[in-house]
BAKOLNU-518422 format. One line per field, with one value per residue: residue number from 1; residue in one letter; x negated, y, z of N, C-alpha, C in turn. Coordinates in steps of 0.02 Angstrom, whole numbers. Layout:
N
seq c(NUM_...)
type c(A_...)
n.x c(X_...)
n.y c(Y_...)
n.z c(Z_...)
ca.x c(X_...)
ca.y c(Y_...)
ca.z c(Z_...)
c.x c(X_...)
c.y c(Y_...)
c.z c(Z_...)
This chain:
353
seq c(1_2_3_4_5_6_7_8_9_10_11_12_13_14_15_16_17_18_19_20_21_22_23_24_25_26_27_28_29_30_31_32_33_34_35_36_37_38_39_40_41_42_43_44_45_46_47_48_49_50_51_52_53_54_55_56_57_58_59_60_61_62_63_64_65_66_67_68_69_70_71_72_73_74_75_76_77_78_79_80_81_82_83_84_85_86_87_88_89_90_91_92_93_94_95_96_97_98_99_100_101_102_103_104_105_106_107_108_109_110_111_112_113_114_115_116_117_118_119_120_121_122_123_124_125_126_127_128_129_130_131_132_133_134_135_136_137_138_139_140_141_142_143_144_145_146_147_148_149_150_151_152_153_154_155_156_157_158_159_160_161_162_163_164_165_166_167_168_169_170_171_172_173_174_175_176_177_178_179_180_181_182_183_184_185_186_187_188_189_190_191_192_193_194_195_196_197_198_199_200_201_202_203_204_205_206_207_208_209_210_211_212_213_214_215_216_217_218_219_220_221_222_223_224_225_226_227_228_229_230_231_232_233_234_235_236_237_238_239_240_241_242_243_244_245_246_247_248_249_250_251_252_253_254_255_256_257_258_259_260_261_262_263_264_265_266_267_268_269_270_271_272_273_274_275_276_277_278_279_280_281_282_283_284_285_286_287_288_289_290_291_292_293_294_295_296_297_298_299_300_301_302_303_304_305_306_307_308_309_310_311_312_313_314_315_316_317_318_319_320_321_322_323_324_325_326_327_328_329_330_331_332_333_334_335_336_337_338_339_340_341_342_343_344_345_346_347_348_349_350_351_352_353)
type c(M_S_G_R_A_T_G_R_A_A_G_A_L_A_I_A_L_A_T_L_L_I_P_A_P_T_P_G_T_T_A_E_P_A_P_L_V_I_K_L_G_T_V_A_P_F_G_T_I_V_H_K_S_L_L_E_L_A_E_V_F_S_A_E_T_G_G_R_V_R_L_Q_I_Y_P_G_S_V_G_D_E_A_A_I_V_R_K_L_R_I_G_Q_L_H_A_A_T_L_T_S_K_G_L_A_L_I_T_T_E_Q_M_A_V_Q_L_P_M_L_F_D_D_T_D_E_M_D_A_V_V_G_E_M_Q_P_T_F_D_R_A_L_E_E_D_G_Y_V_A_L_F_W_C_D_G_G_W_I_Q_F_F_T_R_R_P_A_V_S_V_A_D_V_K_G_M_R_M_W_M_W_P_G_D_P_H_A_A_R_S_F_A_L_L_G_F_E_P_V_I_L_S_D_V_D_V_I_P_S_L_Q_T_G_L_V_E_V_F_P_T_T_P_V_T_A_V_A_L_G_S_Y_P_L_T_P_H_L_I_D_V_R_W_G_S_M_L_G_G_T_I_V_T_A_A_V_W_Q_Q_I_D_P_A_A_R_E_R_I_R_A_R_A_R_Q_L_G_R_E_L_T_A_R_A_R_A_D_A_E_A_S_I_A_I_M_R_R_R_G_L_T_V_H_T_P_T_P_A_Q_L_A_E_W_R_A_R_S_V_E_A_L_A_V_V_R_G_K_S_V_D_A_A_L_A_D_R_A_V_A_L_R_D_A_Y_R_A_R_Q_S_P_L_A_P_A_S_Q_A_R)
n.x c(1190_1076_922_828_881_869_731_700_755_679_558_576_585_456_382_419_370_237_192_160_34_-48_-164_-127_-162_-282_-273_-390_-504_-628_-655_-683_-544_-466_-498_-395_-307_-280_-183_-201_-124_-139_-112_-222_-352_-478_-642_-630_-641_-553_-536_-668_-680_-589_-653_-756_-679_-637_-756_-769_-660_-703_-828_-792_-715_-791_-789_-667_-556_-502_-498_-415_-419_-315_-336_-248_-171_-52_69_180_202_327_346_242_285_401_342_273_380_432_329_229_125_23_-28_-58_-115_-50_25_105_233_253_249_363_464_472_470_512_454_322_334_357_242_219_280_329_196_153_31_-114_-246_-367_-400_-287_-201_-264_-252_-112_-72_-148_-84_41_25_36_176_207_144_218_344_319_284_408_470_402_266_89_-11_-166_-256_-248_-259_-317_-287_-313_-267_-106_-77_-19_-36_-34_32_29_-23_6_50_129_286_388_329_336_465_585_493_455_436_346_419_427_526_674_693_800_823_699_676_775_725_611_673_724_615_612_567_602_642_582_618_517_425_265_178_216_166_52_90_207_156_76_170_237_352_341_279_215_113_114_-15_-168_-334_-433_-358_-316_-434_-469_-362_-374_-291_-303_-350_-232_-158_-216_-219_-222_-128_-176_-120_-88_18_54_-6_-89_-52_-100_-94_-153_-81_-30_64_150_172_68_-42_-35_-86_-220_-360_-338_-442_-526_-437_-429_-559_-565_-465_-514_-630_-571_-500_-606_-656_-550_-563_-686_-655_-564_-651_-735_-642_-601_-720_-744_-639_-672_-783_-720_-638_-738_-796_-687_-669_-786_-755_-652_-540_-432_-420_-292_-272_-161_-102_-98_38_104_72_141_271_274_264_382_475_440_490_626_630_596_710_797_750_738_806_856_769_670_662_749_713_581_523_537_456_331_311_313_200_101_114_81_-51_-105_-84_-170_-291_-291_-255_-206_-132_11_181_254_174_189_274)
n.y c(415_502_450_555_638_553_545_678_684_589_653_765_701_649_767_812_707_718_827_777_732_838_896_942_1097_1113_1188_1311_1263_1255_1159_1067_1028_866_760_763_622_521_392_260_140_-14_-150_-208_-320_-330_-279_-281_-202_-96_-70_-32_85_164_177_260_371_404_450_566_643_665_731_847_917_943_842_858_794_629_485_340_174_38_-110_-232_-273_-224_-271_-302_-204_-143_-137_-50_69_93_118_234_321_332_383_303_270_378_390_301_170_113_-3_22_-34_-29_108_138_122_243_342_328_373_345_217_223_204_73_-12_-161_-235_-112_-51_-80_-70_0_130_183_177_265_386_408_399_503_614_606_607_731_741_629_666_780_723_645_747_811_720_731_694_689_658_588_518_426_262_126_-43_-149_-273_-347_-516_-683_-808_-981_-1138_-1251_-1297_-1170_-1066_-1010_-921_-1016_-1113_-1068_-1076_-1100_-1102_-1064_-906_-796_-651_-480_-402_-295_-248_-285_-272_-283_-415_-476_-446_-526_-648_-653_-694_-824_-864_-913_-808_-793_-716_-643_-586_-499_-559_-689_-752_-842_-953_-995_-1035_-1140_-1233_-1260_-1194_-1082_-1064_-980_-838_-673_-565_-469_-513_-476_-467_-599_-664_-597_-631_-766_-849_-915_-1054_-1120_-1088_-1135_-1101_-980_-868_-783_-647_-478_-416_-300_-149_-124_1_107_205_327_403_537_597_750_826_796_823_962_1007_1015_1119_1235_1259_1151_1050_1064_1028_897_836_850_772_651_620_596_482_397_383_319_201_145_117_23_-78_-119_-168_-269_-353_-427_-493_-565_-655_-732_-789_-864_-952_-1029_-1097_-1179_-1124_-1120_-1033_-986_-940_-855_-895_-790_-793_-837_-733_-630_-670_-652_-513_-477_-520_-434_-313_-336_-351_-222_-152_-193_-138_-3_152_101_23_107_278_333_440_466_343_341_449_401_298_375_456_359_311_427_440_326_359_467_403_314_380_342_231_129_175_67_-8_35_-7)
n.z c(428_321_236_232_333_441_444_479_607_671_658_741_864_868_878_1004_1083_1050_1120_1240_1224_1244_1356_1523_1605_1735_1890_1942_1880_1751_1664_1512_1408_1395_1254_1105_1069_935_885_776_675_584_471_419_446_579_539_401_236_236_373_403_328_395_517_477_447_575_628_553_599_731_711_638_726_834_929_991_945_938_843_863_823_781_722_635_747_795_752_610_457_465_602_635_574_649_773_743_729_858_928_985_904_804_681_527_419_275_158_-2_10_146_166_98_188_242_139_-34_-150_-197_-247_-380_-453_-439_-522_-613_-700_-752_-780_-881_-851_-733_-767_-830_-720_-627_-696_-700_-563_-513_-571_-511_-375_-297_-289_-212_-94_-55_-31_83_172_187_267_383_389_352_215_219_137_-19_-87_-192_-179_-261_-389_-384_-382_-421_-307_-293_-229_-310_-478_-600_-738_-838_-861_-859_-780_-648_-609_-487_-385_-217_-158_-54_13_53_182_169_39_-65_-202_-264_-230_-306_-432_-438_-434_-562_-632_-603_-481_-311_-194_-28_112_228_373_369_460_458_348_338_427_357_235_277_322_206_179_101_-63_-149_-146_-170_-190_-165_-223_-128_-9_2_33_152_238_235_162_42_38_60_-49_-181_-317_-446_-540_-678_-698_-698_-597_-529_-447_-289_-206_-74_78_197_332_442_581_562_674_764_683_668_786_773_737_604_508_530_495_355_317_364_288_158_165_198_81_-4_57_29_-109_-112_-43_-133_-241_-179_-148_-275_-328_-236_-265_-381_-329_-229_-298_-358_-243_-195_-301_-294_-182_-216_-280_-421_-570_-677_-838_-940_-1107_-1256_-1299_-1184_-1097_-1161_-1133_-994_-993_-1057_-963_-861_-903_-892_-754_-714_-753_-656_-534_-560_-518_-403_-302_-340_-381_-522_-609_-570_-598_-737_-767_-729_-823_-939_-921_-920_-1052_-1122_-1084_-1144_-1278_-1292_-1278_-1384_-1516_-1641_-1623_-1649_-1605_-1562_-1480_-1351_-1203)
ca.x c(1139_1033_852_794_904_838_662_695_769_619_505_589_565_383_356_429_323_168_173_132_-36_-86_-180_-104_-217_-293_-286_-454_-559_-642_-678_-657_-486_-476_-488_-332_-315_-233_-183_-187_-112_-143_-111_-287_-389_-542_-701_-617_-664_-507_-555_-733_-668_-555_-704_-789_-632_-639_-816_-754_-618_-744_-879_-763_-682_-836_-770_-604_-504_-528_-455_-420_-393_-290_-333_-217_-152_8_127_182_209_390_333_199_327_444_301_261_441_444_270_179_69_25_-55_-56_-135_4_33_163_295_260_266_431_509_476_490_503_428_261_349_361_181_214_325_300_151_152_-36_-158_-312_-371_-402_-217_-175_-292_-224_-43_-69_-175_-33_101_8_68_246_208_125_275_397_299_289_478_489_364_201_38_-52_-238_-284_-217_-311_-295_-314_-325_-209_-65_-73_18_-73_16_11_19_-42_57_21_181_348_424_296_351_536_602_442_475_387_352_443_432_595_695_698_837_818_636_686_813_682_569_717_730_557_620_547_653_614_591_604_485_379_195_144_238_140_10_129_254_116_54_225_266_412_324_232_184_97_91_-60_-230_-389_-466_-315_-316_-496_-466_-315_-390_-232_-314_-352_-163_-133_-279_-211_-209_-105_-214_-75_-88_89_58_-62_-76_-66_-94_-108_-162_-40_-28_124_138_172_0_-89_-32_-124_-291_-378_-325_-503_-547_-390_-448_-621_-548_-426_-559_-673_-528_-486_-666_-657_-500_-593_-739_-622_-538_-707_-757_-590_-603_-780_-735_-590_-709_-823_-675_-619_-797_-801_-633_-683_-838_-724_-599_-485_-428_-388_-256_-265_-108_-115_-63_110_127_67_196_331_270_279_454_511_426_537_690_623_597_780_831_729_744_866_875_708_628_700_749_676_510_502_531_398_271_305_296_131_59_116_43_-123_-124_-85_-231_-349_-287_-207_-178_-96_83_224_280_131_211_333)
ca.y c(468_491_436_617_661_509_566_740_669_555_704_805_660_646_831_813_661_740_875_739_721_898_892_997_1132_1100_1253_1321_1229_1277_1100_1058_984_799_761_740_553_502_319_239_69_-42_-224_-230_-352_-304_-295_-276_-138_-44_-52_3_153_201_194_319_426_422_491_631_680_687_779_910_952_947_793_875_749_561_439_273_129_-28_-151_-298_-292_-188_-297_-292_-133_-117_-120_9_128_104_148_303_361_343_415_257_280_446_386_232_153_69_-16_58_-61_-2_179_142_127_315_374_280_405_313_154_234_179_2_-48_-223_-233_-44_-33_-131_-63_50_198_204_186_325_444_418_413_570_663_601_610_788_724_583_705_823_681_628_808_822_674_743_661_717_607_603_493_370_217_67_-103_-202_-299_-399_-575_-738_-865_-1034_-1202_-1299_-1263_-1133_-1014_-979_-906_-1079_-1152_-1043_-1083_-1136_-1096_-1021_-853_-750_-584_-436_-383_-226_-227_-338_-263_-314_-487_-496_-442_-586_-704_-655_-731_-894_-876_-912_-766_-811_-651_-653_-535_-508_-603_-757_-777_-902_-1010_-1019_-1071_-1202_-1281_-1271_-1153_-1037_-1094_-926_-779_-619_-522_-453_-559_-455_-486_-671_-682_-569_-670_-837_-884_-949_-1127_-1145_-1073_-1141_-1086_-909_-850_-723_-595_-419_-398_-230_-125_-118_69_116_273_341_461_558_636_822_854_789_857_1034_1023_1021_1185_1236_1253_1082_1009_1065_989_826_811_845_713_592_605_565_414_360_365_269_139_117_89_-37_-129_-145_-209_-329_-398_-474_-535_-609_-710_-775_-827_-914_-1004_-1074_-1136_-1223_-1091_-1127_-976_-1006_-883_-867_-884_-729_-803_-840_-665_-592_-688_-617_-442_-471_-526_-375_-261_-353_-336_-148_-130_-209_-94_68_184_69_25_162_333_324_494_456_284_362_493_359_265_426_476_304_310_485_424_278_395_507_359_282_424_312_170_136_185_3_-39_56_-43)
ca.z c(422_263_252_248_398_490_449_517_677_697_664_801_921_869_903_1077_1114_1039_1171_1296_1210_1261_1426_1565_1637_1806_1922_1974_1847_1683_1628_1445_1406_1367_1181_1077_1045_882_881_708_668_517_470_396_502_603_499_329_208_258_442_403_304_449_566_450_456_646_636_523_647_788_690_614_782_891_980_1023_921_931_806_893_772_802_661_637_815_817_718_537_438_491_673_636_559_708_825_722_740_929_957_1011_858_775_613_502_351_253_87_-30_36_213_159_72_246_257_77_-89_-211_-222_-279_-452_-485_-422_-568_-639_-758_-778_-803_-907_-820_-679_-796_-836_-653_-598_-731_-680_-491_-503_-589_-470_-304_-262_-276_-155_-34_-35_-3_151_213_202_319_444_388_309_183_222_74_-54_-113_-229_-149_-310_-425_-353_-424_-390_-282_-288_-199_-363_-540_-638_-780_-877_-826_-849_-727_-581_-596_-426_-333_-161_-153_3_-7_110_196_160_-31_-101_-275_-284_-224_-365_-491_-439_-450_-634_-658_-586_-412_-258_-141_42_144_292_395_352_508_447_285_347_451_306_185_309_326_141_169_46_-111_-188_-107_-213_-152_-199_-205_-66_46_7_69_220_278_232_137_-21_41_59_-116_-218_-388_-459_-607_-697_-724_-654_-591_-506_-407_-218_-183_-2_100_268_350_513_593_557_742_791_637_680_847_755_710_532_468_537_456_285_308_374_232_100_174_196_11_-31_84_-9_-174_-99_-25_-195_-278_-144_-154_-343_-334_-194_-296_-423_-285_-192_-343_-364_-180_-192_-352_-267_-128_-240_-315_-494_-602_-736_-882_-990_-1178_-1277_-1300_-1115_-1070_-1190_-1096_-930_-1006_-1071_-899_-820_-926_-860_-682_-708_-758_-593_-479_-580_-492_-340_-261_-366_-411_-595_-642_-557_-637_-807_-773_-725_-887_-989_-909_-944_-1125_-1145_-1076_-1197_-1342_-1293_-1287_-1450_-1550_-1701_-1605_-1663_-1546_-1540_-1430_-1284_-1179)
c.x c(1093_962_815_815_873_766_654_708_708_562_514_569_489_352_362_379_251_145_143_57_-80_-101_-155_-163_-221_-312_-357_-512_-567_-667_-646_-596_-503_-463_-417_-344_-260_-238_-159_-179_-116_-140_-178_-326_-454_-598_-691_-641_-617_-525_-620_-724_-634_-604_-743_-744_-632_-700_-805_-712_-660_-793_-849_-726_-727_-817_-703_-545_-536_-477_-467_-384_-373_-283_-300_-190_-88_70_124_196_274_382_291_240_373_404_280_320_454_382_221_116_78_0_-53_-87_-88_-1_95_228_306_280_337_483_517_502_473_471_367_274_354_298_168_259_291_259_149_85_-74_-227_-312_-376_-332_-188_-199_-262_-154_-37_-95_-125_24_87_38_142_252_192_184_331_381_305_361_503_445_296_154_-3_-125_-273_-241_-274_-278_-328_-326_-260_-172_-58_-38_-29_-22_-14_-4_6_18_22_75_241_387_395_318_425_549_550_465_419_400_372_451_506_610_703_734_833_753_641_724_770_636_611_726_672_564_599_609_625_632_570_579_440_308_162_164_209_102_50_176_217_93_109_256_331_403_271_192_173_73_48_-122_-284_-423_-424_-315_-378_-492_-420_-332_-333_-247_-324_-283_-130_-192_-275_-193_-187_-137_-170_-75_-17_98_-3_-41_-96_-56_-109_-117_-127_-47_35_106_133_103_-51_-91_-69_-198_-303_-370_-387_-529_-502_-411_-510_-606_-512_-469_-603_-633_-513_-546_-672_-607_-528_-647_-709_-593_-594_-731_-707_-591_-664_-773_-685_-625_-751_-780_-653_-677_-805_-749_-643_-735_-808_-662_-541_-489_-389_-357_-242_-212_-134_-81_13_139_124_124_261_332_288_353_494_498_472_605_688_626_669_818_814_737_810_890_816_665_674_693_706_601_483_491_470_333_259_284_223_83_56_77_-31_-146_-129_-149_-293_-350_-236_-175_-138_-22_124_249_238_153_273_387)
c.y c(452_477_499_643_619_529_629_729_635_604_747_766_656_709_834_767_684_791_841_725_780_897_953_1031_1116_1166_1255_1286_1256_1219_1096_1012_916_802_739_671_538_427_298_163_47_-118_-251_-260_-316_-326_-293_-209_-81_-21_-12_75_195_219_256_380_450_466_561_673_707_742_847_948_958_900_806_831_680_517_369_224_62_-72_-219_-320_-259_-210_-286_-219_-103_-97_-58_72_143_139_220_347_376_371_369_257_350_446_312_228_98_54_22_31_-39_71_188_142_200_353_328_310_368_246_161_209_106_-40_-109_-213_-165_-27_-93_-129_-6_121_225_220_252_388_459_436_483_625_664_608_671_776_678_621_747_782_662_689_823_777_680_709_697_660_629_579_436_326_158_6_-160_-226_-352_-456_-631_-796_-920_-1098_-1254_-1263_-1230_-1080_-977_-961_-970_-1118_-1131_-1051_-1127_-1133_-1046_-970_-810_-681_-542_-416_-311_-203_-280_-332_-293_-390_-513_-494_-502_-648_-710_-694_-806_-911_-879_-872_-792_-750_-663_-594_-550_-560_-676_-788_-843_-961_-1038_-1056_-1139_-1255_-1298_-1234_-1106_-1070_-1042_-866_-725_-570_-507_-504_-541_-476_-561_-696_-659_-610_-744_-879_-928_-1025_-1159_-1132_-1075_-1129_-1012_-900_-783_-673_-538_-393_-325_-211_-120_-48_72_188_276_406_476_600_710_853_852_826_932_1054_1032_1090_1184_1226_1181_1035_1006_1023_915_798_803_783_649_572_573_493_369_338_312_201_105_84_24_-94_-160_-188_-274_-377_-450_-521_-586_-668_-758_-819_-882_-970_-1054_-1120_-1174_-1190_-1104_-1068_-999_-944_-897_-859_-818_-736_-805_-771_-621_-607_-654_-543_-432_-475_-465_-317_-273_-336_-261_-123_-143_-158_-20_96_153_69_85_215_330_377_486_396_303_407_452_324_315_448_421_303_368_473_377_313_437_463_327_322_394_250_180_140_119_-31_-20_18_7)
c.z c(363_284_270_317_454_500_490_591_709_706_726_863_927_896_979_1111_1106_1092_1232_1287_1232_1336_1465_1598_1711_1839_1952_1941_1777_1641_1559_1447_1376_1292_1162_1047_995_872_811_705_595_522_446_454_519_555_424_303_227_329_444_378_357_505_542_458_528_660_608_570_704_768_673_669_842_947_1013_1000_911_897_833_848_802_739_673_704_840_780_643_521_461_564_679_623_617_763_807_741_814_965_990_968_827_703_592_433_328_179_63_-3_108_211_134_128_268_196_19_-152_-240_-256_-355_-488_-468_-467_-597_-703_-792_-810_-830_-874_-769_-706_-804_-768_-623_-630_-707_-606_-477_-518_-540_-395_-268_-246_-216_-90_-9_-3_69_197_232_259_382_447_340_281_186_159_47_-80_-150_-199_-197_-342_-384_-403_-386_-372_-267_-258_-252_-429_-574_-679_-820_-834_-811_-790_-657_-563_-535_-371_-279_-149_-92_-23_56_121_177_88_-71_-176_-301_-281_-285_-428_-495_-455_-526_-666_-645_-515_-367_-200_-72_82_215_309_371_396_499_384_295_374_397_250_213_310_258_129_110_3_-150_-144_-156_-173_-193_-180_-140_-5_56_44_142_265_281_206_77_-16_39_-8_-164_-293_-397_-531_-625_-734_-674_-649_-571_-467_-334_-194_-107_17_175_284_425_522_592_626_773_748_651_743_834_723_633_489_470_497_383_272_315_314_169_106_172_124_-23_-6_47_-76_-166_-82_-88_-235_-246_-153_-224_-354_-295_-224_-339_-380_-248_-235_-352_-302_-178_-243_-326_-214_-150_-275_-390_-523_-668_-779_-935_-1061_-1198_-1278_-1229_-1082_-1098_-1154_-1027_-940_-1019_-1007_-854_-839_-895_-786_-670_-710_-693_-539_-495_-555_-427_-292_-279_-397_-487_-630_-631_-594_-710_-817_-772_-792_-941_-982_-933_-1020_-1154_-1139_-1131_-1265_-1348_-1305_-1356_-1492_-1612_-1686_-1620_-1599_-1520_-1489_-1360_-1265_-1160)
């Protein structure tokens, strides 16, 4: 069965299960029906900026529906992202906040903006993601989900157990790798890493035992998980962005009053923008915190950075058309190049990768 067919089957099951959320009428009473409870899962730990933003979203759901809809959040307590997606499909959860790799278990369109070293800065990223977001939304809708908001969690960088800065330095290092994407694993192998495929929940134990020596993640995540004492070196290379999104099953979303849905979605998108701004600000603060506690940041020389970029082009060739739709990958690169041309109209074409 194809991914889209599987999504439609899962959507049908979700619709059937969602009917169980509708309170049955009680004969002879005019009492208000019980609120619709939407259960949202996320791997983000309790108290993080993601969790705090979701608490604000819960307030929006309540306020815009007069208390008739309640968003119940389960932070860091319902398993890894693969488990969260499984629970979405069987109706145990009705909403989720996921990273792009978690969302890729549903649809892969958003992976087009996760290409290796695609962006030099957040302005480029915002321009391209803004253009492509409607495509991502439509892909989710085809699989039975509604995107409430998208957000950027910061730059993915390499945290290592021992000093490293160049491509040559990382050769043979065992790097944690998420399951389900063999092409991405192969792309990292091109850099010299030895991918070790493990669940999210196995990151800390594998770092503690030395099974894993490299953890690719964002500075904010490194602080939130407390992984950085186990990987006290940071290679200052922006390998990619950590795009994330909050989604809800269409079956449950349709039970909310249409006017309220529009207000909720508008406010949710604003929360996504606010979360992105907070995450980006916290990234700098997180690096400062980790530095005070012993983290060493290794900045590549121009020649070393050029080698990282050359390898990123090789990695792109591996995932293009496999982990990432070729046409969407090409569009993301074209949009980035067009943005760069607008910002620097006299820049030579050779500057674009």
